Every structure is written in C-alpha cells, then in structure tokens.
C-alpha positions in Angstrom: -15.0 47.9 98.2 -12.5 45.5 99.6 -9.1 46.8 102.0 -6.9 46.6 99.7 -9.0 48.7 96.8 -9.8 50.9 99.5 -5.9 51.5 100.7 -4.8 51.8 96.8 -7.6 54.8 96.3 -6.5 56.7 99.6 -2.7 56.0 98.2 -3.6 57.4 94.6 -5.7 60.6 95.9 -2.9 61.1 98.2 0.2 60.5 95.2 -2.3 63.9 93.3 -1.0 67.2 93.9 -3.5 69.2 96.3 -4.6 71.7 93.0 -5.9 68.7 91.0 -7.6 67.5 94.3 -9.0 70.3 95.1 -10.4 71.4 91.5 -14.1 72.3 91.7 -16.9 70.2 90.7 -19.4 73.1 90.0 -20.0 76.6 90.1 -20.9 76.6 93.7 -17.1 75.4 94.7 -16.0 77.9 92.5 -13.9 80.3 93.9 -13.4 84.5 92.3 -14.5 85.5 88.3 -17.7 86.6 90.6 -18.5 88.9 87.3 -18.9 86.4 85.3 -19.7 83.3 87.2 -22.0 85.0 89.9 -25.7 85.6 90.7 -26.9 86.2 87.4 -23.8 87.0 85.8 -23.3 86.3 81.9 -21.6 83.0 82.4 -23.8 81.1 84.8 -27.0 82.9 82.8 -25.5 81.4 79.7 -24.9 78.1 81.2 -28.1 77.9 82.9 -29.8 78.3 79.6 -27.3 76.3 77.7 -26.6 79.4 74.9 -23.0 79.3 74.9 -21.0 80.9 72.2 -17.2 80.0 71.8 -15.1 81.7 73.9 -11.7 82.5 75.2 -10.5 83.1 78.7 -8.3 85.5 78.8 -6.2 86.2 82.4 -3.0 85.2 84.5 -2.2 81.9 85.7 -3.9 79.8 88.5 -7.4 81.8 88.1 -9.7 79.3 87.0 -9.7 79.0 83.2 -9.2 75.5 82.8 -11.5 74.8 85.1 -14.4 77.1 84.3 -13.7 75.0 80.8 -14.4 71.8 82.6 -17.5 72.5 84.7 -19.5 74.4 81.7 -18.6 71.0 79.8 -20.1 69.2 82.8 -23.2 71.8 83.4 -24.0 71.2 79.8 -23.4 67.2 79.0 -20.9 68.1 76.6 -17.8 65.7 75.6 -14.6 67.8 76.7 -11.5 67.2 75.0 -8.6 69.0 75.8 -5.3 70.4 73.5 -2.1 72.1 75.1 -0.9 74.3 71.8 2.6 74.4 73.2 2.3 70.3 72.3 -0.2 70.1 69.6 -0.6 70.3 65.8 -2.9 70.8 63.0 -3.0 66.8 62.5 -3.8 66.9 66.2 -6.6 69.6 65.7 -8.2 67.5 62.7 -7.7 64.5 64.6 -10.2 66.3 67.0 -12.6 67.7 64.8 -13.4 64.2 63.6 -14.6 63.0 66.8 -16.3 66.6 67.2 -18.0 65.6 63.6 -19.1 62.1 64.6 -20.4 63.4 67.9 -22.5 66.0 65.8 -23.8 63.2 64.1 -25.2 61.9 67.3 -26.5 65.1 68.3 -23.9 65.2 71.2 -21.8 68.9 71.8 -18.4 68.8 71.6 -16.3 71.1 73.8 -12.8 71.9 72.4 -10.6 73.4 75.1 -7.0 74.5 73.9 -4.6 76.4 76.1 -2.3 78.8 75.6 -3.9 78.8 72.4 -1.9 82.0 72.2 0.7 79.8 70.8 -0.6 78.9 67.9 0.7 80.0 64.7 -2.3 81.0 62.0 -2.3 78.2 60.3 -3.4 76.3 63.6 -5.8 78.7 64.4 -7.1 78.8 61.0 -7.8 75.3 61.0 -10.4 75.6 63.6 -12.2 78.0 62.0 -15.2 76.7 59.7 -15.6 73.9 62.1 -16.1 76.8 65.3 -18.5 78.6 62.9 -20.6 75.9 61.9 -20.8 74.7 65.5 -19.1 71.5 65.2 -17.1 72.5 68.3 -17.6 75.1 70.4 -14.4 76.2 70.9 -13.2 77.3 74.7 -9.4 78.7 74.5 -7.4 79.8 77.1 -4.8 82.7 77.0 -2.4 84.7 79.5 -1.6 86.8 76.4 -3.8 89.9 75.3 -5.9 87.6 72.4 -6.6 91.6 70.3 -2.7 90.8 69.8 -2.3 87.0 69.7 -5.7 85.4 68.1 -6.1 85.5 64.4 -8.6 88.3 64.1 -11.1 85.6 61.9 -10.9 83.6 65.2 -11.3 85.9 67.7 -14.2 87.4 65.5 -15.7 83.6 66.1 -15.5 84.0 70.0 -16.4 85.9 73.0 -13.2 87.0 75.1 -13.9 87.0 79.1 -11.5 88.6 81.0 -10.6 86.9 83.9 -9.0 88.2 87.1 -6.7 87.9 89.7 -7.7 86.4 92.8 -8.2 88.6 95.7 -6.5 88.1 99.3 -9.6 86.6 100.6 -10.7 84.8 97.7 -7.2 82.8 98.4 -7.7 82.5 101.9 -11.3 81.2 100.7 -9.3 78.7 98.5 -6.6 77.8 101.5 -9.3 77.2 103.9 -11.6 75.2 102.0 -8.7 72.6 101.3 -7.6 72.3 105.1 -11.4 71.2 105.3 -12.6 69.3 103.1 -9.6 67.1 101.2 -9.2 63.8 102.9 -5.8 63.7 103.3 -5.5 67.2 104.9 -8.9 67.0 106.5 -7.5 64.5 109.4 -5.4 66.6 110.8 -5.0 69.7 112.6 -2.9 72.8 112.0 -2.1 76.0 113.5 -0.5 78.5 111.4 1.0 80.9 114.2 3.1 84.2 114.2 0.6 85.5 110.9 2.0 82.0 108.8 -1.2 81.7 107.0 -1.7 85.4 106.4 2.1 85.5 105.0 1.0 82.2 103.0 -2.3 83.8 101.1 0.1 87.2 100.0 2.6 84.7 98.6 0.6 83.2 96.6 0.0 86.3 94.3 -3.3 85.5 93.6 -2.8 82.4 91.9 -5.2 79.3 93.7 -3.2 76.7 92.0 0.0 78.4 93.3 -1.8 78.8 96.5 -2.4 75.2 97.4 0.6 74.0 95.4 2.1 76.6 98.5 0.1 74.7 101.4 1.2 71.2 100.3 4.8 72.4 100.4 4.6 74.1 103.7 3.1 70.7 105.4 5.3 68.5 104.1 8.5 70.2 105.8 6.2 71.0 108.9 7.4 69.4 111.8 5.6 66.3 113.6 2.3 66.9 115.7 2.6 68.7 118.4 -0.6 67.8 120.9 -2.1 66.4 118.2 -1.7 69.3 116.0 0.7 70.7 113.0 2.6 73.7 113.7 2.9 76.4 111.3 5.0 79.5 111.3 5.8 82.1 109.0 9.3 81.2 108.7 8.4 77.6 107.7 6.7 79.3 104.7 10.0 81.6 104.0 11.6 78.0 103.9 9.3 76.4 102.4 8.8 78.9 98.7 12.2 80.7 98.9 10.5 83.8 97.2 7.7 85.6 96.8 5.4 84.9 93.7 5.9 88.1 91.4 2.9 87.6 89.2 4.9 88.8 86.4 5.6 87.1 83.0 7.6 88.6 80.7 6.1 87.5 77.6 2.3 88.3 78.9 0.5 91.1 80.4 2.0 91.6 83.4 4.9 92.8 82.0 3.2 95.1 80.2 0.8 96.3 83.7 4.1 96.4 85.3 5.9 98.3 83.1 2.7 100.5 82.5 2.6 101.1 86.3 6.6 102.2 85.9 6.5 105.0 83.3 3.2 106.3 84.5 4.8 106.7 88.3 7.5 107.9 86.9 5.8 110.6 84.4 3.5 111.6 87.5 6.9 112.4 89.7 6.3 109.6 92.4 10.1 108.1 92.6 9.3 106.3 95.1 6.0 104.3 93.0 8.8 104.6 90.1 11.1 102.5 92.0 8.9 99.8 93.8 7.8 98.9 90.1 11.1 98.9 88.4 11.9 96.6 91.6 9.0 94.4 90.7 10.4 94.1 87.3 14.3 93.5 88.9 13.3 90.4 90.9 11.2 89.0 87.8 14.1 89.1 85.7 12.9 91.7 83.2 15.4 92.6 80.3 17.0 95.9 81.7 18.0 97.0 78.3 14.2 96.5 77.8 13.5 99.2 81.1 16.8 101.7 79.7 14.6 101.8 76.9 11.5 102.8 78.1 13.6 105.4 80.0 14.6 107.0 76.9 11.4 107.5 75.5 9.7 108.8 78.4 12.7 111.4 78.5 11.8 112.5 75.4 8.1 112.4 75.6 6.9 113.4 79.1 10.3 115.3 79.9 11.7 117.0 76.7 12.8 120.3 76.8 11.9 120.9 80.7 15.3 119.4 81.5 17.1 118.9 78.1 20.0 116.3 80.6 17.1 113.6 80.7 17.9 112.7 77.6 21.1 112.8 78.5 20.6 110.7 81.8 18.3 108.2 79.8 20.5 107.4 76.8 23.8 107.5 79.1 21.9 104.2 81.4 21.3 102.2 78.3 24.9 102.5 77.9 25.7 101.8 81.1 23.5 99.0 80.8 24.9 97.6 77.9 28.2 97.1 79.4 27.8 96.5 82.6 24.6 94.0 82.2 22.5 93.1 85.7 22.7 92.7 89.1 24.4 95.4 89.0 22.6 97.4 86.2 19.7 97.8 88.8 21.8 101.0 90.4 21.9 102.3 86.9 18.2 102.0 86.9 17.6 103.3 89.9 19.8 106.4 89.4 18.1 107.3 85.6 14.3 106.5 87.3 14.6 108.7 90.5 16.3 111.4 88.2 13.9 111.3 85.4 10.7 111.3 88.2 12.2 114.0 89.7 12.8 115.8 87.1 10.1 118.9 85.5 8.0 117.5 83.1 6.7 118.5 79.8 5.4 117.1 76.8 5.6 119.7 74.3 7.3 118.2 72.4 5.4 114.9 71.9 2.4 117.5 71.5 4.2 119.4 68.7 5.5 116.3 66.4 1.7 114.7 66.4 -0.1 117.9 65.8 2.6 118.6 62.7 1.9 115.1 61.6 -1.8 115.2 61.8 -1.9 118.4 59.4 0.6 116.2 56.9 -2.5 113.8 57.3 -5.3 115.8 56.7 -4.4 119.0 54.7 -3.5 119.1 51.5 0.6 118.9 50.8 2.1 121.8 50.1 4.7 122.6 48.1 8.3 124.0 49.9 8.8 127.6 49.5 11.4 128.9 46.3 13.4 131.1 49.0 14.5 128.0 51.3 15.3 125.5 48.5 18.2 124.7 47.6 20.4 126.0 44.7 22.9 123.7 43.6 22.6 124.7 39.8 22.8 127.4 37.7 18.6 126.5 36.4 17.8 126.2 39.2 18.6 130.0 40.7 17.4 131.3 37.3 13.7 129.6 38.3 14.0 131.2 41.6 15.2 128.8 44.1 16.7 130.2 47.4 16.0 133.6 46.2 15.2 136.2 48.7 16.9 133.6 51.7 18.0 135.7 54.7 20.9 134.0 56.2 20.2 133.9 60.3 24.1 134.7 61.3 24.6 137.6 59.1 21.9 139.4 61.3 22.2 140.4 65.2 21.9 137.9 67.6 21.8 134.9 64.5 18.5 135.6 64.0 16.1 136.9 61.2 12.3 136.5 61.1 11.4 135.0 57.8 8.9 132.4 56.4 9.5 128.9 56.8 6.5 127.3 56.5 4.4 126.8 53.2 2.5 129.9 52.9 -1.1 128.0 54.0 0.4 127.1 57.0 2.5 130.1 57.9 0.8 131.0 60.9 0.4 127.6 62.5 2.4 126.6 66.1 2.9 123.2 66.9 5.4 123.3 70.1 4.1 125.2 72.6 6.3 125.4 75.4 5.8 125.0 78.9 6.4 127.3 82.0 8.6 124.1 83.3 11.9 123.8 84.1 14.7 124.9 80.8 11.8 125.4 78.6 10.4 128.5 80.6 13.3 130.3 79.1 13.0 129.0 75.7 9.2 130.1 75.9 10.4 133.3 76.6 13.2 133.3 73.8 10.6 132.5 70.8 8.4 135.0 71.9 11.2 137.5 71.4 12.2 135.6 68.1 8.6 135.0 66.8 5.0 137.1 66.7 3.1 134.6 66.4 4.6 133.6 69.7 3.3 137.1 71.4 -0.7 136.1 70.6 
C-alpha cells in the first residue's frame, strides 16, 4: 500500500463513527448477553454446531442485536442481507427472497436480518412465512417491542425468541476501555479521566453500548488540547457534551411498560418515595401525562377502593387538572396525586369482588332474576308475579330490610370482603350488622 492509499484509509477510518469501528468481529470481543453467548450457552452452542433456526432478538437499543446477527452470519459462512422494517416493503422482501432461493440452489445459506421487525405489517410478515418455514432463509429479526404483541403468531411460531438485556455498568466500562485501548485513532493518545468523569460516562450510557461509544466520541471531540502528552477529561466536560442523562425509556416500547409497572407497584406498595422516582423518570422522558393519570385512576379503585373512597376523587381530579393545564406544571398535580395514593390505606376488595362475580357468570348456569326484584310496569307482569313480595328499604328502620337479591342458588354468595383498612373497616362493620352472611 502506498503512502497516499494509507492516508486515505486512515482518513476514512476516522470518518467512520467510533461505534461502527468498535463493532466486534467475533464472539470473544462481544460484550454482554452471557446468558446467550457465554461458555456452553444456547446461542454459542448452536453457532458452534451450526444448528441454527430462525430467531428474534428482543431487547433495548444498543445491546448487540445487529452485531450478534452479523457474527452469526460470519461464524456460519452465511450470506448476510439486512433490511430495515422502516424503509422496506413487500417488494424488497421478495427480491431478497429470490436471492436467497438462488443461494439455496448453490447450497449456500442466506441470513436475512430485519431490524425493527415489529414495524412490519401483517402482509409484510406473511410474505416471509413460506421461506422461513422451508429454510430458504434463516430469519433474524430485531425488535425493541414485545414480540408476543407485535409479531404475527404464524411468524412468531416459526422463530425462537431470545431476550437481550441492558448492559451492566461493568460491561459498559469494558466497552469504553476497549475502545480507548484498541481503536486505531484513540490508541495513539493518552487519556486521563478526572473527578469521576469515566464513571459518569459509563452511567450516562444507560446500558446502551452504542450510546456509550457515541458519548465518548463526542466528549473527546470537545476535550481541550493535550497537557503533558495527556488529554484530560473532567466530569464537567462529560456533562457538557451530553447535556442530560439517557433515560433508557421508549414511550412505545418495553421500557414504557417496565417503568409504568414499577411506578404502579410502588404506589400499590405504599412507597411514595419510590413512586416519585419512577414518576420523575417518566416525566423526564416526556411520557404522556394523561397516560400516567389514567393509570392512577385505575389504581385508585383497584388497589385502594373503599379503604379511602377519596382516592378515586383525587385521581380523577388529577386527570381533569392535567387536561386543563398540561405539562410541565402538570407534574406537580401528578406528584400530589401520586403521594396521596401511595400514602393511602389499601384494599383490593372491590377488584376481587367483581372478579369473583364475573367468574360465577362464566362458570355457573345463568340464573333467572328473582320475581320479587323484577320490574312490573304492566298489569300483565303484575299478574305474573313480577315485583310480588318486594320490600322497599326506605319503608323500614335504618332504610334497610333483609331480603334476597341474588338468585336462589347463589343466595349465600359473598363476593365483597371488606378489609380492616381505613374507611373500609366501618363498611365491614355496617354490612355485618345488616347481613347474617357477613357475621359467619
């Protein structure tokens, strides 16, 4: 190679993003996902034995889905083709399948990698079915969404789903240190991280290797000239480069559901501090405030119920207020409702009651409405016995009179079991005074 060719190659290398330059070339360089590619783990074994089946990689951004697909192709000497579900249509799929069929005639395997496969519609996914089933292609799909919801059942049944996890702090550290030590451009320099700048960088990545490498590259671009042969990186420089922390939150993806789940479970568990943390995560990520408020309305009935009937009023008022004022001020309303509900006494008695009643509807014969509590708007209905024997509660002391309201065969059923918590304790006592079956 002459001098000019070498210079051109080095220039091209520097122009390539660091994340692409550091893409692993084999499994030994691959960081993370030990449960899949560690020693004697399922994917490593399948690659070693060349016993692969079509698969879907499900996981957050920057954890190695594309890289792993390319490594599989390289390890198995397969022809690798990549499509993006965002920009590809049925015609693109068919052209790729024609190439795969030609390869098959030559006894050569084709791996078709489809990024964001969850964005394919039904017809696009159906176009893959026959070729996946007969082995014309080995499909590797990548998705950040739960494939159970986003991938058609026929295609999903032909694939094995592998879950890829967010990278740990230590794994991100490994990725960064390897880049500094082995990248042709960076390895020529000496770097010194001060004031915990390196730890801050690992943390800001949010478990995303690509984000970590992009963050490193941006930080180094903003770094001052070398001092005594060293490029000094301060924590303030890292913050300046990145401005804000990666939240690892996708409003349309799994993190959306993971974080809202953590939020609701914290409120249900009566931990206002944890609930506020998860609320802040959602607010910072730009989550729809009405979505959060709706979940609080559900929780107010499902998890608090009559232990504090005011909880439902607070939650619905919060939803109304959010509708009126929006964000960012709506965060204060959400915080108030969150702390109130988290601190309220809890009862899921109403939730369990309706579930039990619905189960009886599904499992037991549908019983007729007792005659005495049927309406009798006509003379014929009265002659047939409709409403006969009905006792009007307001004609009795305390506006209560014991009579049967359930069908005869279900007369002793108790669906609602009030707790001893909050206002529900008084409800339990009142029902026991009224009904014999509550005193058993």
